[in-house]
All heavy atoms as TSV, in Angstrom:
chain	resi	resn	atom	element	x	y	z
A	1	MET	N	N	-10.714	19.285	18.309
A	1	MET	CA	C	-11.012	17.964	17.817
A	1	MET	C	C	-10.394	17.791	16.422
A	1	MET	O	O	-10.468	18.679	15.589
A	1	MET	CB	C	-12.542	17.777	17.740
A	1	MET	CG	C	-12.911	16.365	17.351
A	1	MET	SD	S	-14.672	16.084	16.997
A	1	MET	CE	C	-15.409	16.324	18.577
A	2	ALA	N	N	-9.809	16.656	16.172
A	2	ALA	CA	C	-9.141	16.391	14.879
A	2	ALA	C	C	-10.194	16.211	13.795
A	2	ALA	O	O	-11.214	15.563	14.010
A	2	ALA	CB	C	-8.269	15.168	14.979
A	3	GLN	N	N	-9.910	16.787	12.637
A	3	GLN	CA	C	-10.814	16.637	11.505
A	3	GLN	C	C	-10.379	15.450	10.671
A	3	GLN	O	O	-9.188	15.127	10.623
A	3	GLN	CB	C	-10.797	17.905	10.660
A	3	GLN	CG	C	-11.385	19.090	11.393
A	3	GLN	CD	C	-11.570	20.277	10.453
A	3	GLN	OE1	O	-11.344	20.177	9.264
A	3	GLN	NE2	N	-11.991	21.393	11.026
A	4	PRO	N	N	-11.331	14.789	10.021
A	4	PRO	CA	C	-10.950	13.649	9.168
A	4	PRO	C	C	-10.036	14.102	8.045
A	4	PRO	O	O	-10.181	15.198	7.510
A	4	PRO	CB	C	-12.290	13.116	8.640
A	4	PRO	CG	C	-13.332	14.079	9.054
A	4	PRO	CD	C	-12.748	15.050	10.022
A	5	SER	N	N	-9.128	13.248	7.668
A	5	SER	CA	C	-8.172	13.564	6.617
A	5	SER	C	C	-8.886	13.612	5.262
A	5	SER	O	O	-9.788	12.842	4.993
A	5	SER	CB	C	-7.090	12.486	6.572
A	5	SER	OG	O	-6.270	12.690	5.466
A	6	LYS	N	N	-8.456	14.568	4.423
A	6	LYS	CA	C	-8.979	14.627	3.065
A	6	LYS	C	C	-8.341	13.524	2.220
A	6	LYS	O	O	-8.788	13.248	1.129
A	6	LYS	CB	C	-8.710	16.002	2.450
A	6	LYS	CG	C	-9.508	17.087	3.117
A	6	LYS	CD	C	-9.255	18.435	2.488
A	6	LYS	CE	C	-10.061	19.467	3.216
A	6	LYS	NZ	N	-9.904	20.816	2.653
A	7	GLU	N	N	-7.312	12.941	2.730
A	7	GLU	CA	C	-6.630	11.831	2.062
A	7	GLU	C	C	-6.812	10.589	2.953
A	7	GLU	O	O	-6.011	10.340	3.843
A	7	GLU	CB	C	-5.149	12.139	1.858
A	7	GLU	CG	C	-4.890	13.174	0.805
A	7	GLU	CD	C	-5.340	12.725	-0.586
A	7	GLU	OE1	O	-5.382	11.512	-0.858
A	7	GLU	OE2	O	-5.645	13.601	-1.395
A	8	PRO	N	N	-7.868	9.833	2.696
A	8	PRO	CA	C	-8.210	8.736	3.613
A	8	PRO	C	C	-7.152	7.635	3.736
A	8	PRO	O	O	-7.135	6.941	4.733
A	8	PRO	CB	C	-9.516	8.185	3.050
A	8	PRO	CG	C	-9.562	8.662	1.637
A	8	PRO	CD	C	-8.803	9.949	1.604
A	9	CYS	N	N	-6.267	7.480	2.766
A	9	CYS	CA	C	-5.308	6.381	2.831
A	9	CYS	C	C	-3.869	6.853	3.053
A	9	CYS	O	O	-2.930	6.106	2.819
A	9	CYS	CB	C	-5.419	5.540	1.558
A	9	CYS	SG	S	-7.071	4.810	1.347
A	10	LYS	N	N	-3.734	8.064	3.531
A	10	LYS	CA	C	-2.401	8.628	3.738
A	10	LYS	C	C	-1.600	7.805	4.756
A	10	LYS	O	O	-0.422	7.513	4.541
A	10	LYS	CB	C	-2.505	10.086	4.206
A	10	LYS	CG	C	-1.147	10.731	4.381
A	10	LYS	CD	C	-1.297	12.191	4.754
A	10	LYS	CE	C	0.074	12.838	4.895
A	10	LYS	NZ	N	-0.031	14.272	5.186
A	11	LYS	N	N	-2.232	7.402	5.860
A	11	LYS	CA	C	-1.517	6.620	6.883
A	11	LYS	C	C	-0.993	5.321	6.300
A	11	LYS	O	O	0.156	4.963	6.535
A	11	LYS	CB	C	-2.435	6.332	8.059
A	11	LYS	CG	C	-1.743	5.529	9.148
A	11	LYS	CD	C	-2.716	4.967	10.153
A	11	LYS	CE	C	-2.061	4.161	11.232
A	11	LYS	NZ	N	-1.102	3.147	10.804
A	12	GLN	N	N	-1.811	4.638	5.526
A	12	GLN	CA	C	-1.386	3.355	4.953
A	12	GLN	C	C	-0.237	3.561	3.960
A	12	GLN	O	O	0.699	2.757	3.918
A	12	GLN	CB	C	-2.568	2.645	4.278
A	12	GLN	CG	C	-3.603	2.122	5.235
A	12	GLN	CD	C	-4.573	3.204	5.742
A	12	GLN	OE1	O	-4.534	4.360	5.342
A	12	GLN	NE2	N	-5.493	2.781	6.614
A	13	ALA	N	N	-0.307	4.618	3.178
A	13	ALA	CA	C	0.763	4.913	2.222
A	13	ALA	C	C	2.066	5.229	2.975
A	13	ALA	O	O	3.142	4.771	2.573
A	13	ALA	CB	C	0.385	6.075	1.318
A	14	CYS	N	N	1.953	5.984	4.066
A	14	CYS	CA	C	3.150	6.286	4.873
A	14	CYS	C	C	3.693	5.031	5.525
A	14	CYS	O	O	4.913	4.859	5.630
A	14	CYS	CB	C	2.807	7.339	5.926
A	14	CYS	SG	S	2.507	8.976	5.209
A	15	ASP	N	N	2.794	4.145	5.937
A	15	ASP	CA	C	3.239	2.873	6.551
A	15	ASP	C	C	4.020	2.043	5.527
A	15	ASP	O	O	5.010	1.381	5.889
A	15	ASP	CB	C	2.036	2.086	7.061
A	15	ASP	CG	C	1.392	2.692	8.292
A	15	ASP	OD1	O	1.996	3.596	8.918
A	15	ASP	OD2	O	0.267	2.265	8.640
A	16	ILE	N	N	3.595	2.069	4.274
A	16	ILE	CA	C	4.313	1.338	3.238
A	16	ILE	C	C	5.721	1.924	3.063
A	16	ILE	O	O	6.700	1.192	2.991
A	16	ILE	CB	C	3.549	1.348	1.914
A	16	ILE	CG1	C	2.314	0.455	2.011
A	16	ILE	CG2	C	4.445	0.876	0.756
A	16	ILE	CD1	C	1.378	0.528	0.819
A	17	GLN	N	N	5.803	3.239	2.978
A	17	GLN	CA	C	7.116	3.876	2.816
A	17	GLN	C	C	8.034	3.528	3.979
A	17	GLN	O	O	9.221	3.222	3.771
A	17	GLN	CB	C	6.958	5.389	2.689
A	17	GLN	CG	C	6.384	5.826	1.379
A	17	GLN	CD	C	7.237	5.406	0.205
A	17	GLN	OE1	O	8.457	5.462	0.230
A	17	GLN	NE2	N	6.586	4.962	-0.865
A	18	SER	N	N	7.491	3.553	5.173
A	18	SER	CA	C	8.284	3.216	6.348
A	18	SER	C	C	8.743	1.751	6.288
A	18	SER	O	O	9.923	1.449	6.543
A	18	SER	CB	C	7.456	3.446	7.605
A	18	SER	OG	O	8.140	3.079	8.755
A	19	CYS	N	N	7.840	0.863	5.951
A	19	CYS	CA	C	8.173	-0.553	5.860
A	19	CYS	C	C	9.251	-0.794	4.805
A	19	CYS	O	O	10.208	-1.534	5.027
A	19	CYS	CB	C	6.918	-1.376	5.557
A	19	CYS	SG	S	7.223	-3.143	5.452
A	20	LEU	N	N	9.056	-0.194	3.630
A	20	LEU	CA	C	10.022	-0.399	2.560
A	20	LEU	C	C	11.416	0.119	2.946
A	20	LEU	O	O	12.415	-0.549	2.687
A	20	LEU	CB	C	9.546	0.293	1.276
A	20	LEU	CG	C	8.358	-0.376	0.579
A	20	LEU	CD1	C	7.846	0.519	-0.534
A	20	LEU	CD2	C	8.715	-1.754	0.072
A	21	SER	N	N	11.446	1.280	3.584
A	21	SER	CA	C	12.773	1.822	3.969
A	21	SER	C	C	13.443	0.957	5.038
A	21	SER	O	O	14.659	0.824	5.034
A	21	SER	CB	C	12.654	3.281	4.430
A	21	SER	OG	O	11.912	3.374	5.610
A	22	LYS	N	N	12.679	0.337	5.905
A	22	LYS	CA	C	13.237	-0.538	6.922
A	22	LYS	C	C	13.696	-1.881	6.345
A	22	LYS	O	O	14.462	-2.591	6.989
A	22	LYS	CB	C	12.193	-0.803	8.027
A	22	LYS	CG	C	11.906	0.382	8.888
A	22	LYS	CD	C	10.842	0.045	9.908
A	22	LYS	CE	C	10.395	1.259	10.662
A	22	LYS	NZ	N	9.246	0.968	11.515
A	23	ASN	N	N	13.161	-2.231	5.197
A	23	ASN	CA	C	13.422	-3.543	4.593
A	23	ASN	C	C	14.156	-3.454	3.271
A	23	ASN	O	O	13.926	-4.274	2.369
A	23	ASN	CB	C	12.100	-4.297	4.426
A	23	ASN	CG	C	11.514	-4.733	5.728
A	23	ASN	OD1	O	11.999	-5.665	6.342
A	23	ASN	ND2	N	10.482	-4.027	6.174
A	24	ASN	N	N	15.045	-2.484	3.136
A	24	ASN	CA	C	15.850	-2.306	1.907
A	24	ASN	C	C	14.998	-2.286	0.645
A	24	ASN	O	O	15.381	-2.812	-0.382
A	24	ASN	CB	C	16.913	-3.403	1.824
A	24	ASN	CG	C	17.918	-3.293	2.935
A	24	ASN	OD1	O	18.317	-2.202	3.320
A	24	ASN	ND2	N	18.315	-4.436	3.502
A	25	PHE	N	N	13.817	-1.692	0.739
A	25	PHE	CA	C	12.900	-1.514	-0.377
A	25	PHE	C	C	12.521	-2.852	-1.021
A	25	PHE	O	O	12.324	-2.938	-2.224
A	25	PHE	CB	C	13.451	-0.499	-1.387
A	25	PHE	CG	C	13.527	0.857	-0.768
A	25	PHE	CD1	C	14.683	1.267	-0.108
A	25	PHE	CD2	C	12.431	1.698	-0.763
A	25	PHE	CE1	C	14.753	2.491	0.522
A	25	PHE	CE2	C	12.499	2.924	-0.135
A	25	PHE	CZ	C	13.639	3.332	0.504
A	26	ASN	N	N	12.401	-3.883	-0.214
A	26	ASN	CA	C	11.968	-5.196	-0.669
A	26	ASN	C	C	10.470	-5.344	-0.372
A	26	ASN	O	O	10.107	-5.542	0.775
A	26	ASN	CB	C	12.785	-6.276	0.039
A	26	ASN	CG	C	12.434	-7.665	-0.458
A	26	ASN	OD1	O	11.457	-7.872	-1.190
A	26	ASN	ND2	N	13.253	-8.632	-0.076
A	27	PRO	N	N	9.603	-5.247	-1.396
A	27	PRO	CA	C	8.165	-5.299	-1.131
A	27	PRO	C	C	7.706	-6.636	-0.573
A	27	PRO	O	O	6.643	-6.716	0.044
A	27	PRO	CB	C	7.549	-5.016	-2.503
A	27	PRO	CG	C	8.616	-5.285	-3.492
A	27	PRO	CD	C	9.924	-5.046	-2.807
A	28	LYS	N	N	8.506	-7.681	-0.758
A	28	LYS	CA	C	8.126	-8.996	-0.217
A	28	LYS	C	C	7.932	-8.919	1.298
A	28	LYS	O	O	7.089	-9.618	1.860
A	28	LYS	CB	C	9.206	-10.023	-0.552
A	28	LYS	CG	C	8.877	-11.433	-0.108
A	28	LYS	CD	C	10.046	-12.377	-0.233
A	28	LYS	CE	C	10.413	-12.625	-1.676
A	28	LYS	NZ	N	11.426	-13.683	-1.813
A	29	ASN	N	N	8.696	-8.069	1.954
A	29	ASN	CA	C	8.616	-7.952	3.402
A	29	ASN	C	C	7.516	-6.986	3.866
A	29	ASN	O	O	7.359	-6.771	5.052
A	29	ASN	CB	C	9.949	-7.480	3.972
A	29	ASN	CG	C	11.036	-8.492	3.721
A	29	ASN	OD1	O	10.805	-9.690	3.690
A	29	ASN	ND2	N	12.249	-8.026	3.538
A	30	CYS	N	N	6.786	-6.398	2.920
A	30	CYS	CA	C	5.775	-5.385	3.269
A	30	CYS	C	C	4.399	-5.734	2.721
A	30	CYS	O	O	3.547	-4.857	2.579
A	30	CYS	CB	C	6.236	-4.036	2.736
A	30	CYS	SG	S	7.804	-3.491	3.427
A	31	ILE	N	N	4.161	-6.984	2.430
A	31	ILE	CA	C	2.898	-7.387	1.821
A	31	ILE	C	C	1.711	-7.022	2.712
A	31	ILE	O	O	0.692	-6.512	2.220
A	31	ILE	CB	C	2.920	-8.895	1.499
A	31	ILE	CG1	C	3.895	-9.144	0.366
A	31	ILE	CG2	C	1.521	-9.393	1.127
A	31	ILE	CD1	C	4.181	-10.589	0.082
A	32	ASP	N	N	1.841	-7.186	4.013
A	32	ASP	CA	C	0.710	-6.867	4.920
A	32	ASP	C	C	0.306	-5.395	4.819
A	32	ASP	O	O	-0.889	-5.100	4.719
A	32	ASP	CB	C	1.069	-7.209	6.362
A	32	ASP	CG	C	1.134	-8.708	6.614
A	32	ASP	OD1	O	0.623	-9.475	5.782
A	32	ASP	OD2	O	1.687	-9.077	7.655
A	33	VAL	N	N	1.273	-4.497	4.801
A	33	VAL	CA	C	0.914	-3.074	4.740
A	33	VAL	C	C	0.416	-2.699	3.345
A	33	VAL	O	O	-0.429	-1.821	3.208
A	33	VAL	CB	C	2.062	-2.154	5.201
A	33	VAL	CG1	C	2.281	-2.253	6.687
A	33	VAL	CG2	C	3.345	-2.425	4.470
A	34	ILE	N	N	0.912	-3.375	2.308
A	34	ILE	CA	C	0.403	-3.125	0.944
A	34	ILE	C	C	-1.055	-3.533	0.864
A	34	ILE	O	O	-1.886	-2.818	0.315
A	34	ILE	CB	C	1.269	-3.860	-0.090
A	34	ILE	CG1	C	2.664	-3.264	-0.156
A	34	ILE	CG2	C	0.595	-3.846	-1.466
A	34	ILE	CD1	C	3.661	-4.090	-0.939
A	35	LEU	N	N	-1.387	-4.669	1.454
A	35	LEU	CA	C	-2.782	-5.107	1.437
A	35	LEU	C	C	-3.686	-4.213	2.256
A	35	LEU	O	O	-4.856	-4.050	1.935
A	35	LEU	CB	C	-2.862	-6.575	1.910
A	35	LEU	CG	C	-2.180	-7.582	0.974
A	35	LEU	CD1	C	-2.236	-8.979	1.576
A	35	LEU	CD2	C	-2.800	-7.564	-0.416
A	36	LYS	N	N	-3.139	-3.606	3.303
A	36	LYS	CA	C	-3.926	-2.638	4.107
A	36	LYS	C	C	-4.254	-1.402	3.254
A	36	LYS	O	O	-5.352	-0.863	3.349
A	36	LYS	CB	C	-3.191	-2.246	5.381
A	36	LYS	CG	C	-3.223	-3.342	6.434
A	36	LYS	CD	C	-2.486	-2.923	7.680
A	36	LYS	CE	C	-2.470	-4.057	8.673
A	36	LYS	NZ	N	-1.715	-3.736	9.882
A	37	LEU	N	N	-3.302	-0.965	2.425
A	37	LEU	CA	C	-3.577	0.158	1.547
A	37	LEU	C	C	-4.638	-0.250	0.534
A	37	LEU	O	O	-5.556	0.528	0.252
A	37	LEU	CB	C	-2.314	0.632	0.817
A	37	LEU	CG	C	-2.517	1.738	-0.212
A	37	LEU	CD1	C	-3.086	2.999	0.430
A	37	LEU	CD2	C	-1.221	2.064	-0.935
A	38	GLN	N	N	-4.554	-1.439	0.020
A	38	GLN	CA	C	-5.567	-1.910	-0.949
A	38	GLN	C	C	-6.943	-1.879	-0.303
A	38	GLN	O	O	-7.914	-1.397	-0.911
A	38	GLN	CB	C	-5.250	-3.311	-1.443
A	38	GLN	CG	C	-6.284	-3.833	-2.424
A	38	GLN	CD	C	-6.015	-5.242	-2.882
A	38	GLN	OE1	O	-5.227	-5.983	-2.280
A	38	GLN	NE2	N	-6.644	-5.640	-3.978
A	39	LYS	N	N	-7.050	-2.363	0.914
A	39	LYS	CA	C	-8.333	-2.390	1.630
A	39	LYS	C	C	-8.849	-0.960	1.829
A	39	LYS	O	O	-10.037	-0.691	1.624
A	39	LYS	CB	C	-8.177	-3.095	2.967
A	39	LYS	CG	C	-9.441	-3.245	3.757
A	39	LYS	CD	C	-10.326	-4.314	3.168
A	39	LYS	CE	C	-11.459	-4.611	4.138
A	39	LYS	NZ	N	-12.488	-5.397	3.505
A	40	CYS	N	N	-7.981	-0.046	2.217
A	40	CYS	CA	C	-8.370	1.336	2.403
A	40	CYS	C	C	-8.882	1.934	1.101
A	40	CYS	O	O	-9.921	2.605	1.071
A	40	CYS	CB	C	-7.196	2.148	2.936
A	40	CYS	SG	S	-7.600	3.893	3.176
A	41	CYS	N	N	-8.183	1.666	0.014
A	41	CYS	CA	C	-8.573	2.203	-1.292
A	41	CYS	C	C	-9.938	1.630	-1.715
A	41	CYS	O	O	-10.788	2.356	-2.263
A	41	CYS	CB	C	-7.521	1.903	-2.339
A	41	CYS	SG	S	-5.992	2.845	-2.086
A	42	GLU	N	N	-10.156	0.363	-1.451
A	42	GLU	CA	C	-11.459	-0.238	-1.749
A	42	GLU	C	C	-12.554	0.444	-0.943
A	42	GLU	O	O	-13.611	0.732	-1.455
A	42	GLU	CB	C	-11.414	-1.740	-1.486
A	42	GLU	CG	C	-10.585	-2.516	-2.469
A	42	GLU	CD	C	-10.350	-3.960	-2.070
A	42	GLU	OE1	O	-10.810	-4.364	-0.979
A	42	GLU	OE2	O	-9.700	-4.674	-2.851
A	43	ASN	N	N	-12.263	0.697	0.340
A	43	ASN	CA	C	-13.272	1.292	1.225
A	43	ASN	C	C	-13.619	2.719	0.837
A	43	ASN	O	O	-14.720	3.178	1.108
A	43	ASN	CB	C	-12.805	1.252	2.677
A	43	ASN	CG	C	-12.840	-0.149	3.246
A	43	ASN	OD1	O	-13.523	-1.043	2.729
A	43	ASN	ND2	N	-12.083	-0.390	4.306
A	44	CYS	N	N	-12.701	3.451	0.248
A	44	CYS	CA	C	-12.961	4.835	-0.142
A	44	CYS	C	C	-13.196	4.982	-1.628
A	44	CYS	O	O	-13.123	6.070	-2.179
A	44	CYS	CB	C	-11.844	5.771	0.348
A	44	CYS	SG	S	-10.321	5.659	-0.625
A	45	ASN	N	N	-13.456	3.844	-2.304
A	45	ASN	CA	C	-13.699	3.835	-3.742
A	45	ASN	C	C	-12.551	4.467	-4.546
A	45	ASN	O	O	-12.771	5.177	-5.516
A	45	ASN	CB	C	-15.025	4.522	-4.087
A	45	ASN	CG	C	-16.200	3.745	-3.543
A	45	ASN	OD1	O	-16.256	2.537	-3.629
A	45	ASN	ND2	N	-17.133	4.455	-2.926
A	46	TYR	N	N	-11.327	4.246	-4.069
A	46	TYR	CA	C	-10.105	4.746	-4.713
A	46	TYR	C	C	-10.091	6.267	-4.819
A	46	TYR	O	O	-9.458	6.819	-5.711
A	46	TYR	CB	C	-9.907	4.075	-6.059
A	46	TYR	CG	C	-9.590	2.601	-5.914
A	46	TYR	CD1	C	-10.612	1.668	-5.770
A	46	TYR	CD2	C	-8.282	2.153	-5.881
A	46	TYR	CE1	C	-10.322	0.316	-5.571
A	46	TYR	CE2	C	-7.989	0.804	-5.717
A	46	TYR	CZ	C	-9.009	-0.106	-5.544
A	46	TYR	OH	O	-8.714	-1.441	-5.364
A	47	ASP	N	N	-10.791	6.926	-3.884
A	47	ASP	CA	C	-10.862	8.380	-3.887
A	47	ASP	C	C	-9.768	8.969	-2.995
A	47	ASP	O	O	-10.030	9.667	-2.026
A	47	ASP	CB	C	-12.242	8.837	-3.417
A	47	ASP	CG	C	-12.465	10.323	-3.625
A	47	ASP	OD1	O	-11.775	10.899	-4.491
A	47	ASP	OD2	O	-13.298	10.902	-2.909
A	48	SER	N	N	-8.540	8.613	-3.294
A	48	SER	CA	C	-7.370	9.104	-2.576
A	48	SER	C	C	-6.203	9.113	-3.549
A	48	SER	O	O	-6.046	8.167	-4.324
A	48	SER	CB	C	-7.054	8.202	-1.376
A	48	SER	OG	O	-5.839	8.584	-0.781
A	49	THR	N	N	-5.400	10.153	-3.505
A	49	THR	CA	C	-4.253	10.199	-4.407
A	49	THR	C	C	-3.267	9.081	-4.091
A	49	THR	O	O	-2.502	8.683	-4.954
A	49	THR	CB	C	-3.519	11.567	-4.299
A	49	THR	OG1	O	-3.121	11.766	-2.934
A	49	THR	CG2	C	-4.403	12.691	-4.743
A	50	HIS	N	N	-3.321	8.543	-2.900
A	50	HIS	CA	C	-2.386	7.479	-2.502
A	50	HIS	C	C	-2.735	6.140	-3.131
A	50	HIS	O	O	-1.946	5.214	-3.116
A	50	HIS	CB	C	-2.340	7.359	-0.983
A	50	HIS	CG	C	-1.909	8.632	-0.337
A	50	HIS	ND1	N	-0.626	9.108	-0.408
A	50	HIS	CD2	C	-2.608	9.544	0.364
A	50	HIS	CE1	C	-0.543	10.258	0.223
A	50	HIS	NE2	N	-1.731	10.555	0.690
A	51	CYS	N	N	-3.924	6.031	-3.695
A	51	CYS	CA	C	-4.337	4.780	-4.329
A	51	CYS	C	C	-3.739	4.628	-5.733
A	51	CYS	O	O	-3.706	3.507	-6.244
A	51	CYS	CB	C	-5.860	4.698	-4.388
A	51	CYS	SG	S	-6.598	4.635	-2.734
A	52	ALA	N	N	-3.274	5.699	-6.327
A	52	ALA	CA	C	-2.708	5.620	-7.659
A	52	ALA	C	C	-1.471	4.711	-7.702
A	52	ALA	O	O	-1.245	4.006	-8.681
A	52	ALA	CB	C	-2.355	7.016	-8.169
A	53	SER	N	N	-0.691	4.717	-6.656
A	53	SER	CA	C	0.526	3.895	-6.625
A	53	SER	C	C	0.232	2.447	-6.319
A	53	SER	O	O	1.095	1.594	-6.438
A	53	SER	CB	C	1.504	4.440	-5.580
A	53	SER	OG	O	0.923	4.371	-4.293
A	54	LEU	N	N	-0.988	2.149	-5.957
A	54	LEU	CA	C	-1.341	0.800	-5.531
A	54	LEU	C	C	-1.184	-0.223	-6.660
A	54	LEU	O	O	-0.736	-1.328	-6.413
A	54	LEU	CB	C	-2.789	0.775	-5.011
A	54	LEU	CG	C	-3.287	-0.527	-4.424
A	54	LEU	CD1	C	-2.416	-0.931	-3.240
A	54	LEU	CD2	C	-4.734	-0.377	-3.971
A	55	SER	N	N	-1.505	0.142	-7.887
A	55	SER	CA	C	-1.435	-0.833	-8.970
A	55	SER	C	C	-0.003	-1.354	-9.159
A	55	SER	O	O	0.208	-2.540	-9.358
A	55	SER	CB	C	-1.973	-0.256	-10.276
A	55	SER	OG	O	-1.173	0.827	-10.686
A	56	GLY	N	N	0.970	-0.471	-9.062
A	56	GLY	CA	C	2.367	-0.897	-9.187
A	56	GLY	C	C	2.782	-1.806	-8.060
A	56	GLY	O	O	3.468	-2.819	-8.262
A	57	LEU	N	N	2.337	-1.488	-6.852
A	57	LEU	CA	C	2.665	-2.322	-5.695
A	57	LEU	C	C	2.008	-3.695	-5.819
A	57	LEU	O	O	2.603	-4.713	-5.482
A	57	LEU	CB	C	2.218	-1.645	-4.400
A	57	LEU	CG	C	3.015	-0.426	-4.001
A	57	LEU	CD1	C	2.294	0.323	-2.868
A	57	LEU	CD2	C	4.405	-0.811	-3.556
A	58	LEU	N	N	0.772	-3.712	-6.319
A	58	LEU	CA	C	0.082	-4.992	-6.462
A	58	LEU	C	C	0.689	-5.849	-7.551
A	58	LEU	O	O	0.737	-7.070	-7.441
A	58	LEU	CB	C	-1.419	-4.759	-6.705
A	58	LEU	CG	C	-2.184	-4.202	-5.519
A	58	LEU	CD1	C	-3.622	-3.888	-5.892
A	58	LEU	CD2	C	-2.153	-5.153	-4.336
A	59	LYS	N	N	1.203	-5.209	-8.610
A	59	LYS	CA	C	1.911	-5.959	-9.659
A	59	LYS	C	C	3.141	-6.617	-9.050
A	59	LYS	O	O	3.448	-7.778	-9.340
A	59	LYS	CB	C	2.309	-5.053	-10.811
A	59	LYS	CG	C	1.180	-4.709	-11.745
A	59	LYS	CD	C	1.684	-3.822	-12.873
A	59	LYS	CE	C	0.539	-3.314	-13.700
A	59	LYS	NZ	N	0.987	-2.384	-14.737
A	60	GLN	N	N	3.872	-5.869	-8.241
A	60	GLN	CA	C	5.058	-6.431	-7.574
A	60	GLN	C	C	4.649	-7.572	-6.665
A	60	GLN	O	O	5.286	-8.608	-6.607
A	60	GLN	CB	C	5.807	-5.368	-6.787
A	60	GLN	CG	C	6.521	-4.354	-7.627
A	60	GLN	CD	C	7.248	-3.314	-6.815
A	60	GLN	OE1	O	7.427	-3.471	-5.604
A	60	GLN	NE2	N	7.654	-2.240	-7.453
A	61	HIS	N	N	3.543	-7.385	-5.935
A	61	HIS	CA	C	3.036	-8.409	-5.036
A	61	HIS	C	C	2.656	-9.672	-5.816
A	61	HIS	O	O	2.985	-10.774	-5.398
A	61	HIS	CB	C	1.823	-7.874	-4.252
A	61	HIS	CG	C	1.164	-8.919	-3.409
A	61	HIS	ND1	N	-0.009	-9.507	-3.765
A	61	HIS	CD2	C	1.557	-9.487	-2.226
A	61	HIS	CE1	C	-0.352	-10.401	-2.837
A	61	HIS	NE2	N	0.570	-10.403	-1.906
A	62	ALA	N	N	2.022	-9.508	-6.956
A	62	ALA	CA	C	1.649	-10.667	-7.787
A	62	ALA	C	C	2.895	-11.398	-8.261
A	62	ALA	O	O	2.939	-12.627	-8.273
A	62	ALA	CB	C	0.808	-10.205	-8.979
A	63	ASN	N	N	3.934	-10.661	-8.645
A	63	ASN	CA	C	5.168	-11.307	-9.088
A	63	ASN	C	C	5.865	-12.029	-7.939
A	63	ASN	O	O	6.459	-13.070	-8.129
A	63	ASN	CB	C	6.120	-10.256	-9.685
A	63	ASN	CG	C	5.640	-9.751	-11.033
A	63	ASN	OD1	O	4.876	-10.429	-11.709
A	63	ASN	ND2	N	6.043	-8.557	-11.387
A	64	ILE	N	N	5.762	-11.486	-6.747
A	64	ILE	CA	C	6.355	-12.116	-5.564
A	64	ILE	C	C	5.593	-13.400	-5.251
A	64	ILE	O	O	6.203	-14.416	-4.904
A	64	ILE	CB	C	6.309	-11.171	-4.356
A	64	ILE	CG1	C	7.250	-9.990	-4.598
A	64	ILE	CG2	C	6.687	-11.869	-3.063
A	64	ILE	CD1	C	7.046	-8.833	-3.634
A	65	ALA	N	N	4.276	-13.373	-5.389
A	65	ALA	CA	C	3.446	-14.509	-5.019
A	65	ALA	C	C	3.525	-15.657	-5.996
A	65	ALA	O	O	3.176	-16.779	-5.659
A	65	ALA	CB	C	2.003	-14.060	-4.840
A	66	LYS	N	N	3.949	-15.378	-7.236
A	66	LYS	CA	C	4.041	-16.426	-8.247
A	66	LYS	C	C	5.158	-17.411	-7.893
A	66	LYS	O	O	6.264	-17.007	-7.577
A	66	LYS	CB	C	4.361	-15.844	-9.619
A	66	LYS	CG	C	3.211	-15.163	-10.279
A	66	LYS	CD	C	3.661	-14.676	-11.651
A	66	LYS	CE	C	2.587	-13.867	-12.330
A	66	LYS	NZ	N	3.051	-13.291	-13.586
A	67	PRO	N	N	4.863	-18.689	-7.964
A	67	PRO	CA	C	5.925	-19.679	-7.750
A	67	PRO	C	C	6.888	-19.653	-8.922
A	67	PRO	O	O	6.487	-19.508	-10.062
A	67	PRO	CB	C	5.202	-21.001	-7.649
A	67	PRO	CG	C	3.871	-20.793	-8.318
A	67	PRO	CD	C	3.557	-19.307	-8.203
A	68	SER	N	N	8.157	-19.759	-8.637
A	68	SER	CA	C	9.149	-19.786	-9.718
A	68	SER	C	C	9.317	-21.196	-10.246
A	68	SER	O	O	9.212	-22.171	-9.523
A	68	SER	CB	C	10.486	-19.237	-9.219
A	68	SER	OG	O	10.923	-20.009	-8.131
A	69	ASN	N	N	9.498	-21.311	-11.548
A	69	ASN	CA	C	9.645	-22.622	-12.180
A	69	ASN	C	C	11.079	-23.033	-12.254
A	69	ASN	O	O	11.970	-22.374	-12.451
A	69	ASN	CB	C	9.031	-22.614	-13.573
A	69	ASN	CG	C	7.510	-22.463	-13.493
A	69	ASN	OD1	O	6.896	-22.842	-12.488
A	69	ASN	ND2	N	6.900	-21.913	-14.541
């Protein structure tokens, strides 16, 4: 039987890397998977090493979401 991962958000972090590599490292095309990592980190109280990179991704997401003047 498989044991639970000690890194609860590893799958979501790997999904982001996969998405970014498929999309020329353009985070605009990976917002859904970035938000899934955020949800995972919230659910585990940020108790995963993979949550440390989330702040940078969310900053990029915020810049993408801002309307340009």
